[in-house]
Predicted model as a PDB file, atoms N, CA, C, CB and O in Angstrom, pLDDT in the B-factor column:
MODEL        1                                                                  
ATOM      1  N   MET A   1      98.271 114.749  89.405  1.00 86.00           N  
ATOM      2  CA  MET A   1      97.996 115.815  90.666  1.00 86.00           C  
ATOM      3  C   MET A   1      98.808 116.912  90.929  1.00 86.00           C  
ATOM      4  CB  MET A   1      98.043 115.189  91.919  1.00 86.00           C  
ATOM      5  O   MET A   1      98.407 118.033  91.243  1.00 86.00           O  
ATOM      6  N   CYS A   2     100.300 116.451  90.752  1.00 84.00           N  
ATOM      7  CA  CYS A   2     101.315 117.339  90.722  1.00 84.00           C  
ATOM      8  C   CYS A   2     101.072 118.167  89.268  1.00 84.00           C  
ATOM      9  CB  CYS A   2     102.761 116.531  90.877  1.00 84.00           C  
ATOM     10  O   CYS A   2     100.657 119.293  89.542  1.00 84.00           O  
ATOM     11  N   GLY A   3     101.156 118.036  88.306  1.00 85.00           N  
ATOM     12  CA  GLY A   3     100.503 118.724  86.967  1.00 85.00           C  
ATOM     13  C   GLY A   3      99.547 119.518  87.213  1.00 85.00           C  
ATOM     14  O   GLY A   3      99.678 120.655  86.762  1.00 85.00           O  
ATOM     15  N   ARG A   4      98.255 119.191  88.016  1.00 88.00           N  
ATOM     16  CA  ARG A   4      97.336 120.099  87.654  1.00 88.00           C  
ATOM     17  C   ARG A   4      97.186 121.094  89.035  1.00 88.00           C  
ATOM     18  CB  ARG A   4      95.954 119.307  87.154  1.00 88.00           C  
ATOM     19  O   ARG A   4      96.302 121.924  89.248  1.00 88.00           O  
ATOM     20  N   GLY A   5      98.347 120.729  89.901  1.00 86.00           N  
ATOM     21  CA  GLY A   5      98.745 121.634  91.152  1.00 86.00           C  
ATOM     22  C   GLY A   5      97.595 121.489  92.327  1.00 86.00           C  
ATOM     23  O   GLY A   5      97.207 122.398  93.061  1.00 86.00           O  
ATOM     24  N   ALA A   6      97.171 120.193  92.321  1.00 89.00           N  
ATOM     25  CA  ALA A   6      96.040 119.971  93.527  1.00 89.00           C  
ATOM     26  C   ALA A   6      95.517 118.558  93.551  1.00 89.00           C  
ATOM     27  CB  ALA A   6      94.690 120.961  93.335  1.00 89.00           C  
ATOM     28  O   ALA A   6      95.178 117.934  92.546  1.00 89.00           O  
ATOM     29  N   GLY A   7      95.483 118.112  94.785  1.00 94.00           N  
ATOM     30  CA  GLY A   7      94.731 117.260  94.780  1.00 94.00           C  
ATOM     31  C   GLY A   7      95.202 116.509  96.240  1.00 94.00           C  
ATOM     32  O   GLY A   7      96.015 117.037  96.998  1.00 94.00           O  
ATOM     33  N   GLN A   8      94.531 115.136  96.519  1.00 95.00           N  
ATOM     34  CA  GLN A   8      94.429 114.536  98.064  1.00 95.00           C  
ATOM     35  C   GLN A   8      94.894 113.275  97.874  1.00 95.00           C  
ATOM     36  CB  GLN A   8      92.918 114.469  98.806  1.00 95.00           C  
ATOM     37  O   GLN A   8      94.335 112.456  97.144  1.00 95.00           O  
ATOM     38  N   ILE A   9      96.041 113.041  98.586  1.00 96.00           N  
ATOM     39  CA  ILE A   9      96.561 111.693  98.983  1.00 96.00           C  
ATOM     40  C   ILE A   9      96.152 111.060 100.378  1.00 96.00           C  
ATOM     41  CB  ILE A   9      98.028 111.787  98.969  1.00 96.00           C  
ATOM     42  O   ILE A   9      96.840 111.552 101.271  1.00 96.00           O  
ATOM     43  N   ALA A  10      95.353 110.233 100.786  1.00 96.00           N  
ATOM     44  CA  ALA A  10      95.213 109.978 101.857  1.00 96.00           C  
ATOM     45  C   ALA A  10      95.681 108.168 102.084  1.00 96.00           C  
ATOM     46  CB  ALA A  10      93.785 110.502 102.125  1.00 96.00           C  
ATOM     47  O   ALA A  10      95.631 107.239 101.278  1.00 96.00           O  
ATOM     48  N   PHE A  11      96.176 108.217 103.695  1.00 95.00           N  
ATOM     49  CA  PHE A  11      96.743 106.784 103.853  1.00 95.00           C  
ATOM     50  C   PHE A  11      96.416 106.461 105.171  1.00 95.00           C  
ATOM     51  CB  PHE A  11      98.312 106.610 103.610  1.00 95.00           C  
ATOM     52  O   PHE A  11      96.874 107.170 106.068  1.00 95.00           O  
ATOM     53  N   ILE A  12      95.650 105.445 105.457  1.00 92.00           N  
ATOM     54  CA  ILE A  12      94.910 104.909 107.022  1.00 92.00           C  
ATOM     55  C   ILE A  12      96.132 104.094 107.443  1.00 92.00           C  
ATOM     56  CB  ILE A  12      93.217 103.749 106.950  1.00 92.00           C  
ATOM     57  O   ILE A  12      96.630 103.039 107.052  1.00 92.00           O  
ATOM     58  N   GLY A  13      96.425 104.992 108.393  1.00 87.00           N  
ATOM     59  CA  GLY A  13      97.484 104.564 109.608  1.00 87.00           C  
ATOM     60  C   GLY A  13      96.603 103.642 110.809  1.00 87.00           C  
ATOM     61  O   GLY A  13      95.518 103.093 110.623  1.00 87.00           O  
ATOM     62  N   SER A  14      97.449 103.653 112.140  1.00 82.00           N  
ATOM     63  CA  SER A  14      96.933 102.680 112.906  1.00 82.00           C  
ATOM     64  C   SER A  14      97.385 103.399 114.147  1.00 82.00           C  
ATOM     65  CB  SER A  14      97.421 101.164 112.630  1.00 82.00           C  
ATOM     66  O   SER A  14      98.358 104.150 114.220  1.00 82.00           O  
ATOM     67  N   ILE A  15      96.353 102.996 115.349  1.00 77.00           N  
ATOM     68  CA  ILE A  15      96.502 103.519 116.466  1.00 77.00           C  
ATOM     69  C   ILE A  15      97.610 102.820 117.247  1.00 77.00           C  
ATOM     70  CB  ILE A  15      95.294 103.541 117.077  1.00 77.00           C  
ATOM     71  O   ILE A  15      98.070 103.142 118.342  1.00 77.00           O  
ATOM     72  N   ALA A  16      97.948 101.788 116.451  1.00 73.00           N  
ATOM     73  CA  ALA A  16      98.912 100.685 117.112  1.00 73.00           C  
ATOM     74  C   ALA A  16     100.433 101.347 116.850  1.00 73.00           C  
ATOM     75  CB  ALA A  16      98.723  98.967 116.279  1.00 73.00           C  
ATOM     76  O   ALA A  16     101.356 101.181 117.646  1.00 73.00           O  
ATOM     77  N   VAL A  17     100.500 101.791 116.141  1.00 75.00           N  
ATOM     78  CA  VAL A  17     101.920 102.996 115.795  1.00 75.00           C  
ATOM     79  C   VAL A  17     102.018 103.472 117.288  1.00 75.00           C  
ATOM     80  CB  VAL A  17     101.529 104.680 114.466  1.00 75.00           C  
ATOM     81  O   VAL A  17     102.908 102.917 117.932  1.00 75.00           O  
ATOM     82  N   CYS A  18     101.541 104.057 117.703  1.00 69.00           N  
ATOM     83  CA  CYS A  18     100.987 105.591 118.809  1.00 69.00           C  
ATOM     84  C   CYS A  18     101.342 104.515 120.013  1.00 69.00           C  
ATOM     85  CB  CYS A  18      98.711 106.426 118.757  1.00 69.00           C  
ATOM     86  O   CYS A  18     102.435 104.503 120.580  1.00 69.00           O  
ATOM     87  N   ALA A  19     100.333 103.677 120.296  1.00 66.00           N  
ATOM     88  CA  ALA A  19     100.325 102.972 121.445  1.00 66.00           C  
ATOM     89  C   ALA A  19     101.083 101.403 121.401  1.00 66.00           C  
ATOM     90  CB  ALA A  19      98.841 102.913 121.803  1.00 66.00           C  
ATOM     91  O   ALA A  19     101.123 100.704 120.389  1.00 66.00           O  
ATOM     92  N   GLY A  20     101.635 101.052 122.660  1.00 61.00           N  
ATOM     93  CA  GLY A  20     102.056  99.733 122.495  1.00 61.00           C  
ATOM     94  C   GLY A  20     101.219  98.515 122.267  1.00 61.00           C  
ATOM     95  O   GLY A  20     100.412  98.245 123.156  1.00 61.00           O  
ATOM     96  N   CYS A  21     101.262  97.973 121.535  1.00 64.00           N  
ATOM     97  CA  CYS A  21     100.868  96.801 121.193  1.00 64.00           C  
ATOM     98  C   CYS A  21     101.249  95.370 120.892  1.00 64.00           C  
ATOM     99  CB  CYS A  21     100.517  97.055 120.572  1.00 64.00           C  
ATOM    100  O   CYS A  21     101.019  94.768 119.843  1.00 64.00           O  
ATOM    101  N   PRO A  22     101.923  94.876 122.061  1.00 67.00           N  
ATOM    102  CA  PRO A  22     102.800  93.598 121.736  1.00 67.00           C  
ATOM    103  C   PRO A  22     101.868  92.510 120.749  1.00 67.00           C  
ATOM    104  CB  PRO A  22     103.274  92.779 123.336  1.00 67.00           C  
ATOM    105  O   PRO A  22     102.393  92.076 119.724  1.00 67.00           O  
ATOM    106  N   MET A  23     100.679  92.163 121.061  1.00 67.00           N  
ATOM    107  CA  MET A  23      99.916  91.424 120.342  1.00 67.00           C  
ATOM    108  C   MET A  23      99.604  91.948 118.652  1.00 67.00           C  
ATOM    109  CB  MET A  23      98.703  91.341 121.214  1.00 67.00           C  
ATOM    110  O   MET A  23      99.034  91.179 117.879  1.00 67.00           O  
ATOM    111  N   ARG A  24      99.926  92.941 118.339  1.00 71.00           N  
ATOM    112  CA  ARG A  24      99.909  93.455 116.947  1.00 71.00           C  
ATOM    113  C   ARG A  24     100.999  94.075 116.262  1.00 71.00           C  
ATOM    114  CB  ARG A  24      99.013  94.302 116.860  1.00 71.00           C  
ATOM    115  O   ARG A  24     100.897  95.013 115.471  1.00 71.00           O  
ATOM    116  N   ARG A  25     102.206  93.407 116.665  1.00 76.00           N  
ATOM    117  CA  ARG A  25     103.540  94.343 116.634  1.00 76.00           C  
ATOM    118  C   ARG A  25     103.769  94.012 114.899  1.00 76.00           C  
ATOM    119  CB  ARG A  25     105.125  93.710 117.937  1.00 76.00           C  
ATOM    120  O   ARG A  25     104.708  94.621 114.386  1.00 76.00           O  
ATOM    121  N   LEU A  26     103.049  93.188 114.099  1.00 80.00           N  
ATOM    122  CA  LEU A  26     103.430  93.265 112.656  1.00 80.00           C  
ATOM    123  C   LEU A  26     102.624  94.163 112.220  1.00 80.00           C  
ATOM    124  CB  LEU A  26     103.347  92.049 111.837  1.00 80.00           C  
ATOM    125  O   LEU A  26     103.133  94.912 111.386  1.00 80.00           O  
ATOM    126  N   ILE A  27     101.163  94.435 112.574  1.00 79.00           N  
ATOM    127  CA  ILE A  27     100.060  95.545 112.427  1.00 79.00           C  
ATOM    128  C   ILE A  27     101.142  96.545 112.344  1.00 79.00           C  
ATOM    129  CB  ILE A  27      98.817  95.781 113.732  1.00 79.00           C  
ATOM    130  O   ILE A  27     101.576  97.079 111.323  1.00 79.00           O  
ATOM    131  N   ALA A  28     101.562  96.744 113.721  1.00 80.00           N  
ATOM    132  CA  ALA A  28     102.322  98.596 114.035  1.00 80.00           C  
ATOM    133  C   ALA A  28     103.312  98.767 113.048  1.00 80.00           C  
ATOM    134  CB  ALA A  28     103.314  98.938 115.739  1.00 80.00           C  
ATOM    135  O   ALA A  28     103.511  99.806 112.418  1.00 80.00           O  
ATOM    136  N   GLN A  29     104.141  97.333 112.903  1.00 84.00           N  
ATOM    137  CA  GLN A  29     105.393  97.819 112.345  1.00 84.00           C  
ATOM    138  C   GLN A  29     105.342  98.034 110.446  1.00 84.00           C  
ATOM    139  CB  GLN A  29     106.600  96.577 112.883  1.00 84.00           C  
ATOM    140  O   GLN A  29     106.215  98.426 109.672  1.00 84.00           O  
ATOM    141  N   ARG A  30     103.997  97.606 110.219  1.00 86.00           N  
ATOM    142  CA  ARG A  30     103.515  98.106 108.662  1.00 86.00           C  
ATOM    143  C   ARG A  30     102.926  99.322 108.293  1.00 86.00           C  
ATOM    144  CB  ARG A  30     102.563  97.301 108.147  1.00 86.00           C  
ATOM    145  O   ARG A  30     102.865  99.924 107.221  1.00 86.00           O  
ATOM    146  N   LYS A  31     102.406  99.601 109.683  1.00 85.00           N  
ATOM    147  CA  LYS A  31     101.557 101.141 109.775  1.00 85.00           C  
ATOM    148  C   LYS A  31     102.534 102.042 110.238  1.00 85.00           C  
ATOM    149  CB  LYS A  31     100.179 101.246 110.899  1.00 85.00           C  
ATOM    150  O   LYS A  31     102.259 103.239 110.159  1.00 85.00           O  
ATOM    151  N   ALA A  32     103.586 101.715 110.691  1.00 88.00           N  
ATOM    152  CA  ALA A  32     104.636 102.476 110.916  1.00 88.00           C  
ATOM    153  C   ALA A  32     105.429 103.398 109.887  1.00 88.00           C  
ATOM    154  CB  ALA A  32     105.382 101.676 111.389  1.00 88.00           C  
ATOM    155  O   ALA A  32     105.904 104.532 109.837  1.00 88.00           O  
ATOM    156  N   ALA A  33     105.261 101.923 108.861  1.00 92.00           N  
ATOM    157  CA  ALA A  33     106.194 102.349 107.249  1.00 92.00           C  
ATOM    158  C   ALA A  33     105.263 103.163 106.516  1.00 92.00           C  
ATOM    159  CB  ALA A  33     106.645 100.879 106.057  1.00 92.00           C  
ATOM    160  O   ALA A  33     105.708 103.983 105.713  1.00 92.00           O  
ATOM    161  N   VAL A  34     103.800 103.014 106.726  1.00 92.00           N  
ATOM    162  CA  VAL A  34     103.109 103.834 105.900  1.00 92.00           C  
ATOM    163  C   VAL A  34     103.056 105.395 106.359  1.00 92.00           C  
ATOM    164  CB  VAL A  34     101.775 103.245 105.785  1.00 92.00           C  
ATOM    165  O   VAL A  34     102.964 106.332 105.566  1.00 92.00           O  
ATOM    166  N   HIS A  35     103.131 105.516 107.792  1.00 91.00           N  
ATOM    167  CA  HIS A  35     103.377 106.642 108.439  1.00 91.00           C  
ATOM    168  C   HIS A  35     104.696 107.215 107.928  1.00 91.00           C  
ATOM    169  CB  HIS A  35     103.354 106.402 109.865  1.00 91.00           C  
ATOM    170  O   HIS A  35     104.812 108.323 107.406  1.00 91.00           O  
ATOM    171  N   ALA A  36     105.671 106.341 108.136  1.00 94.00           N  
ATOM    172  CA  ALA A  36     106.743 107.059 107.717  1.00 94.00           C  
ATOM    173  C   ALA A  36     106.831 107.768 105.953  1.00 94.00           C  
ATOM    174  CB  ALA A  36     107.869 106.002 108.027  1.00 94.00           C  
ATOM    175  O   ALA A  36     107.275 108.825 105.505  1.00 94.00           O  
ATOM    176  N   TYR A  37     106.199 106.627 105.364  1.00 95.00           N  
ATOM    177  CA  TYR A  37     106.148 107.136 104.082  1.00 95.00           C  
ATOM    178  C   TYR A  37     105.216 108.280 103.525  1.00 95.00           C  
ATOM    179  CB  TYR A  37     105.934 106.127 103.411  1.00 95.00           C  
ATOM    180  O   TYR A  37     105.400 108.848 102.448  1.00 95.00           O  
ATOM    181  N   SER A  38     103.956 108.597 104.609  1.00 95.00           N  
ATOM    182  CA  SER A  38     103.342 109.699 104.019  1.00 95.00           C  
ATOM    183  C   SER A  38     103.920 110.960 104.718  1.00 95.00           C  
ATOM    184  CB  SER A  38     101.798 109.592 104.130  1.00 95.00           C  
ATOM    185  O   SER A  38     103.779 112.109 104.301  1.00 95.00           O  
ATOM    186  N   GLU A  39     104.604 110.580 105.864  1.00 94.00           N  
ATOM    187  CA  GLU A  39     105.279 112.263 105.977  1.00 94.00           C  
ATOM    188  C   GLU A  39     106.464 112.365 105.010  1.00 94.00           C  
ATOM    189  CB  GLU A  39     105.976 112.705 107.686  1.00 94.00           C  
ATOM    190  O   GLU A  39     106.818 113.480 104.628  1.00 94.00           O  
ATOM    191  N   SER A  40     107.255 110.982 104.493  1.00 96.00           N  
ATOM    192  CA  SER A  40     108.207 111.625 103.601  1.00 96.00           C  
ATOM    193  C   SER A  40     107.658 112.189 101.872  1.00 96.00           C  
ATOM    194  CB  SER A  40     109.400 110.441 103.511  1.00 96.00           C  
ATOM    195  O   SER A  40     108.161 113.054 101.155  1.00 96.00           O  
ATOM    196  N   LEU A  41     106.415 111.265 101.621  1.00 96.00           N  
ATOM    197  CA  LEU A  41     105.831 111.891 100.753  1.00 96.00           C  
ATOM    198  C   LEU A  41     105.395 113.667 100.903  1.00 96.00           C  
ATOM    199  CB  LEU A  41     104.781 111.014 100.623  1.00 96.00           C  
ATOM    200  O   LEU A  41     105.727 114.619 100.197  1.00 96.00           O  
ATOM    201  N   ARG A  42     104.582 113.599 102.050  1.00 94.00           N  
ATOM    202  CA  ARG A  42     103.795 115.052 102.219  1.00 94.00           C  
ATOM    203  C   ARG A  42     105.353 116.177 101.794  1.00 94.00           C  
ATOM    204  CB  ARG A  42     102.977 115.310 104.380  1.00 94.00           C  
ATOM    205  O   ARG A  42     105.354 116.989 100.868  1.00 94.00           O  
ATOM    206  N   GLY A  43     106.636 115.900 102.818  1.00 93.00           N  
ATOM    207  CA  GLY A  43     107.468 116.719 102.352  1.00 93.00           C  
ATOM    208  C   GLY A  43     108.123 116.999 101.091  1.00 93.00           C  
ATOM    209  O   GLY A  43     108.899 117.922 100.845  1.00 93.00           O  
ATOM    210  N   ARG A  44     107.658 115.966 100.230  1.00 93.00           N  
ATOM    211  CA  ARG A  44     108.650 116.042  99.025  1.00 93.00           C  
ATOM    212  C   ARG A  44     107.623 116.718  97.960  1.00 93.00           C  
ATOM    213  CB  ARG A  44     109.342 114.383  98.480  1.00 93.00           C  
ATOM    214  O   ARG A  44     108.035 117.257  96.933  1.00 93.00           O  
ATOM    215  N   ILE A  45     106.093 116.630  98.340  1.00 93.00           N  
ATOM    216  CA  ILE A  45     104.947 117.311  97.253  1.00 93.00           C  
ATOM    217  C   ILE A  45     104.266 118.245  97.651  1.00 93.00           C  
ATOM    218  CB  ILE A  45     103.915 116.494  96.773  1.00 93.00           C  
ATOM    219  O   ILE A  45     103.219 118.565  97.088  1.00 93.00           O  
ATOM    220  N   GLU A  46     104.762 118.881  98.748  1.00 88.00           N  
ATOM    221  CA  GLU A  46     104.009 119.805  99.323  1.00 88.00           C  
ATOM    222  C   GLU A  46     103.889 121.304  98.588  1.00 88.00           C  
ATOM    223  CB  GLU A  46     104.543 119.883 100.639  1.00 88.00           C  
ATOM    224  O   GLU A  46     102.918 122.050  98.716  1.00 88.00           O  
ATOM    225  N   ALA A  47     104.708 121.496  98.042  1.00 91.00           N  
ATOM    226  CA  ALA A  47     104.929 122.743  97.176  1.00 91.00           C  
ATOM    227  C   ALA A  47     104.087 122.417  95.616  1.00 91.00           C  
ATOM    228  CB  ALA A  47     106.808 123.003  96.958  1.00 91.00           C  
ATOM    229  O   ALA A  47     104.037 123.097  94.591  1.00 91.00           O  
ATOM    230  N   SER A  48     103.617 121.379  95.880  1.00 93.00           N  
ATOM    231  CA  SER A  48     103.082 121.270  94.137  1.00 93.00           C  
ATOM    232  C   SER A  48     101.518 121.348  94.265  1.00 93.00           C  
ATOM    233  CB  SER A  48     103.552 119.538  93.201  1.00 93.00           C  
ATOM    234  O   SER A  48     100.807 121.124  93.286  1.00 93.00           O  
ATOM    235  N   GLY A  49     100.904 121.731  95.720  1.00 92.00           N  
ATOM    236  CA  GLY A  49     100.117 121.413  95.801  1.00 92.00           C  
ATOM    237  C   GLY A  49      99.141 120.420  96.379  1.00 92.00           C  
ATOM    238  O   GLY A  49      98.098 120.686  96.977  1.00 92.00           O  
ATOM    239  N   VAL A  50      99.419 119.765  96.228  1.00 94.00           N  
ATOM    240  CA  VAL A  50      98.925 118.154  96.517  1.00 94.00           C  
ATOM    241  C   VAL A  50      98.944 118.044  97.834  1.00 94.00           C  
ATOM    242  CB  VAL A  50      99.851 116.917  95.921  1.00 94.00           C  
ATOM    243  O   VAL A  50     100.015 118.091  98.440  1.00 94.00           O  
ATOM    244  N   ARG A  51      97.841 117.892  98.422  1.00 95.00           N  
ATOM    245  CA  ARG A  51      98.105 117.303 100.164  1.00 95.00           C  
ATOM    246  C   ARG A  51      98.115 115.974 100.544  1.00 95.00           C  
ATOM    247  CB  ARG A  51      97.031 117.734 101.148  1.00 95.00           C  
ATOM    248  O   ARG A  51      97.396 115.279  99.826  1.00 95.00           O  
ATOM    249  N   VAL A  52      98.595 115.482 101.286  1.00 96.00           N  
ATOM    250  CA  VAL A  52      99.132 114.058 102.208  1.00 96.00           C  
ATOM    251  C   VAL A  52      98.631 114.105 103.225  1.00 96.00           C  
ATOM    252  CB  VAL A  52     100.577 113.812 102.584  1.00 96.00           C  
ATOM    253  O   VAL A  52      98.960 114.998 104.006  1.00 96.00           O  
ATOM    254  N   SER A  53      97.436 112.941 103.652  1.00 95.00           N  
ATOM    255  CA  SER A  53      96.950 113.203 105.130  1.00 95.00           C  
ATOM    256  C   SER A  53      97.093 111.567 105.239  1.00 95.00           C  
ATOM    257  CB  SER A  53      95.170 114.083 105.470  1.00 95.00           C  
ATOM    258  O   SER A  53      97.050 110.663 104.404  1.00 95.00           O  
ATOM    259  N   LEU A  54      97.272 111.612 106.574  1.00 94.00           N  
ATOM    260  CA  LEU A  54      97.391 110.369 107.452  1.00 94.00           C  
ATOM    261  C   LEU A  54      96.172 110.328 108.520  1.00 94.00           C  
ATOM    262  CB  LEU A  54      98.869 110.383 108.259  1.00 94.00           C  
ATOM    263  O   LEU A  54      95.912 111.136 109.412  1.00 94.00           O  
ATOM    264  N   ILE A  55      95.517 109.152 108.156  1.00 93.00           N  
ATOM    265  CA  ILE A  55      94.306 109.015 108.832  1.00 93.00           C  
ATOM    266  C   ILE A  55      94.406 107.905 109.825  1.00 93.00           C  
ATOM    267  CB  ILE A  55      93.206 108.798 107.887  1.00 93.00           C  
ATOM    268  O   ILE A  55      94.459 106.727 109.472  1.00 93.00           O  
ATOM    269  N   ILE A  56      94.431 108.308 111.127  1.00 88.00           N  
ATOM    270  CA  ILE A  56      94.522 107.174 112.537  1.00 88.00           C  
ATOM    271  C   ILE A  56      93.197 106.786 113.113  1.00 88.00           C  
ATOM    272  CB  ILE A  56      95.352 107.859 113.923  1.00 88.00           C  
ATOM    273  O   ILE A  56      92.660 107.413 114.027  1.00 88.00           O  
ATOM    274  N   PRO A  57      92.713 105.766 112.561  1.00 83.00           N  
ATOM    275  CA  PRO A  57      91.371 105.993 113.316  1.00 83.00           C  
ATOM    276  C   PRO A  57      91.637 105.153 114.729  1.00 83.00           C  
ATOM    277  CB  PRO A  57      89.910 105.354 112.360  1.00 83.00           C  
ATOM    278  O   PRO A  57      92.564 104.390 114.999  1.00 83.00           O  
ATOM    279  N   GLY A  58      90.503 105.560 115.528  1.00 75.00           N  
ATOM    280  CA  GLY A  58      90.717 104.755 116.682  1.00 75.00           C  
ATOM    281  C   GLY A  58      90.802 103.588 117.286  1.00 75.00           C  
ATOM    282  O   GLY A  58      91.779 103.001 116.823  1.00 75.00           O  
ATOM    283  N   PHE A  59      90.191 102.868 118.202  1.00 72.00           N  
ATOM    284  CA  PHE A  59      90.045 101.632 118.928  1.00 72.00           C  
ATOM    285  C   PHE A  59      88.478 101.271 118.266  1.00 72.00           C  
ATOM    286  CB  PHE A  59      90.179 101.845 120.796  1.00 72.00           C  
ATOM    287  O   PHE A  59      87.491 102.007 118.247  1.00 72.00           O  
ATOM    288  N   VAL A  60      88.610 100.007 117.788  1.00 74.00           N  
ATOM    289  CA  VAL A  60      87.153  99.740 117.191  1.00 74.00           C  
ATOM    290  C   VAL A  60      86.825  98.356 118.083  1.00 74.00           C  
ATOM    291  CB  VAL A  60      87.123  99.466 115.246  1.00 74.00           C  
ATOM    292  O   VAL A  60      87.568  97.375 118.108  1.00 74.00           O  
ATOM    293  N   LYS A  61      85.810  98.457 118.663  1.00 76.00           N  
ATOM    294  CA  LYS A  61      85.434  97.159 119.423  1.00 76.00           C  
ATOM    295  C   LYS A  61      84.808  95.922 118.731  1.00 76.00           C  
ATOM    296  CB  LYS A  61      84.488  97.519 120.430  1.00 76.00           C  
ATOM    297  O   LYS A  61      83.614  95.858 118.439  1.00 76.00           O  
ATOM    298  N   THR A  62      85.544  95.130 118.539  1.00 78.00           N  
ATOM    299  CA  THR A  62      85.239  93.850 117.624  1.00 78.00           C  
ATOM    300  C   THR A  62      85.510  92.474 118.250  1.00 78.00           C  
ATOM    301  CB  THR A  62      86.120  93.900 116.320  1.00 78.00           C  
ATOM    302  O   THR A  62      86.403  92.485 119.097  1.00 78.00           O  
ATOM    303  N   PRO A  63      84.885  91.215 117.991  1.00 79.00           N  
ATOM    304  CA  PRO A  63      84.964  90.064 118.522  1.00 79.00           C  
ATOM    305  C   PRO A  63      86.441  89.905 118.556  1.00 79.00           C  
ATOM    306  CB  PRO A  63      84.185  89.040 117.821  1.00 79.00           C  
ATOM    307  O   PRO A  63      86.882  89.559 119.652  1.00 79.00           O  
ATOM    308  N   LEU A  64      87.241  90.067 117.672  1.00 72.00           N  
ATOM    309  CA  LEU A  64      88.630  89.728 117.633  1.00 72.00           C  
ATOM    310  C   LEU A  64      89.389  90.672 118.717  1.00 72.00           C  
ATOM    311  CB  LEU A  64      89.201  89.920 116.111  1.00 72.00           C  
ATOM    312  O   LEU A  64      90.031  90.223 119.666  1.00 72.00           O  
ATOM    313  N   ASN A  65      89.287  91.477 118.548  1.00 69.00           N  
ATOM    314  CA  ASN A  65      89.534  92.687 120.204  1.00 69.00           C  
ATOM    315  C   ASN A  65      88.936  92.476 120.824  1.00 69.00           C  
ATOM    316  CB  ASN A  65      89.356  94.155 120.419  1.00 69.00           C  
ATOM    317  O   ASN A  65      88.830  93.555 121.407  1.00 69.00           O  
ATOM    318  N   ASP A  66      88.243  91.766 121.343  1.00 71.00           N  
ATOM    319  CA  ASP A  66      87.419  91.282 122.762  1.00 71.00           C  
ATOM    320  C   ASP A  66      88.530  90.002 123.099  1.00 71.00           C  
ATOM    321  CB  ASP A  66      85.386  90.620 122.457  1.00 71.00           C  
ATOM    322  O   ASP A  66      89.157  90.125 124.151  1.00 71.00           O  
ATOM    323  N   SER A  67      88.801  88.788 122.264  1.00 68.00           N  
ATOM    324  CA  SER A  67      89.729  87.715 122.573  1.00 68.00           C  
ATOM    325  C   SER A  67      91.063  88.342 122.928  1.00 68.00           C  
ATOM    326  CB  SER A  67      89.870  86.719 121.384  1.00 68.00           C  
ATOM    327  O   SER A  67      91.691  88.042 123.943  1.00 68.00           O  
ATOM    328  N   ILE A  68      91.413  89.136 122.123  1.00 65.00           N  
ATOM    329  CA  ILE A  68      92.993  89.732 122.358  1.00 65.00           C  
ATOM    330  C   ILE A  68      92.709  90.699 123.850  1.00 65.00           C  
ATOM    331  CB  ILE A  68      93.659  90.960 120.695  1.00 65.00           C  
ATOM    332  O   ILE A  68      93.711  90.752 124.563  1.00 65.00           O  
ATOM    333  N   ASP A  69      91.823  91.242 124.236  1.00 59.00           N  
ATOM    334  CA  ASP A  69      91.839  91.928 125.411  1.00 59.00           C  
ATOM    335  C   ASP A  69      91.741  90.819 126.331  1.00 59.00           C  
ATOM    336  CB  ASP A  69      90.773  92.993 125.552  1.00 59.00           C  
ATOM    337  O   ASP A  69      92.632  90.815 127.181  1.00 59.00           O  
ATOM    338  N   ALA A  70      90.938  89.916 126.391  1.00 61.00           N  
ATOM    339  CA  ALA A  70      90.752  88.413 127.116  1.00 61.00           C  
ATOM    340  C   ALA A  70      92.071  87.898 127.639  1.00 61.00           C  
ATOM    341  CB  ALA A  70      90.173  87.223 126.034  1.00 61.00           C  
ATOM    342  O   ALA A  70      92.296  87.550 128.798  1.00 61.00           O  
ATOM    343  N   ILE A  71      92.822  87.899 126.731  1.00 58.00           N  
ATOM    344  CA  ILE A  71      94.126  87.116 127.044  1.00 58.00           C  
ATOM    345  C   ILE A  71      95.151  88.045 127.434  1.00 58.00           C  
ATOM    346  CB  ILE A  71      94.659  86.279 125.838  1.00 58.00           C  
ATOM    347  O   ILE A  71      96.144  87.467 127.876  1.00 58.00           O  
ATOM    348  N   ASN A  72      95.247  89.557 127.409  1.00 60.00           N  
ATOM    349  CA  ASN A  72      96.205  90.349 127.926  1.00 60.00           C  
ATOM    350  C   ASN A  72      95.531  90.131 129.413  1.00 60.00           C  
ATOM    351  CB  ASN A  72      96.362  91.950 127.226  1.00 60.00           C  
ATOM    352  O   ASN A  72      96.292  89.492 130.139  1.00 60.00           O  
ATOM    353  N   ARG A  73      94.668  90.391 129.856  1.00 62.00           N  
ATOM    354  CA  ARG A  73      93.691  90.616 131.164  1.00 62.00           C  
ATOM    355  C   ARG A  73      93.984  89.559 132.089  1.00 62.00           C  
ATOM    356  CB  ARG A  73      92.051  90.565 130.844  1.00 62.00           C  
ATOM    357  O   ARG A  73      93.791  89.541 133.305  1.00 62.00           O  
ATOM    358  N   SER A  74      94.610  88.444 131.142  1.00 62.00           N  
ATOM    359  CA  SER A  74      94.538  86.823 132.197  1.00 62.00           C  
ATOM    360  C   SER A  74      96.327  87.097 132.742  1.00 62.00           C  
ATOM    361  CB  SER A  74      94.213  84.631 130.822  1.00 62.00           C  
ATOM    362  O   SER A  74      96.806  86.773 133.828  1.00 62.00           O  
ATOM    363  N   LYS A  75      97.036  87.793 131.572  1.00 57.00           N  
ATOM    364  CA  LYS A  75      98.520  87.937 132.117  1.00 57.00           C  
ATOM    365  C   LYS A  75      98.914  88.668 133.535  1.00 57.00           C  
ATOM    366  CB  LYS A  75      99.263  88.726 131.060  1.00 57.00           C  
ATOM    367  O   LYS A  75     100.092  88.739 133.887  1.00 57.00           O  
TER     368      LYS A  75                                                      
ENDMDL                                                                          
END                                                                             
């Protein structure tokens, strides 16, 4: 992509990096690394014409999240 001078690299992050999620700290740590890497890569290759994006999806209601929310509410 750098040789062509165009392209797009997309990473998937997590809202867990932005909000305190004690029950999901391992996910937050890994996604924080993805966030840092994407920012670093963006700075390194931006002059080549390749774009780097970090997609941070919002909360998705699932049965797993319901059970975690129930635990948090009981505390």
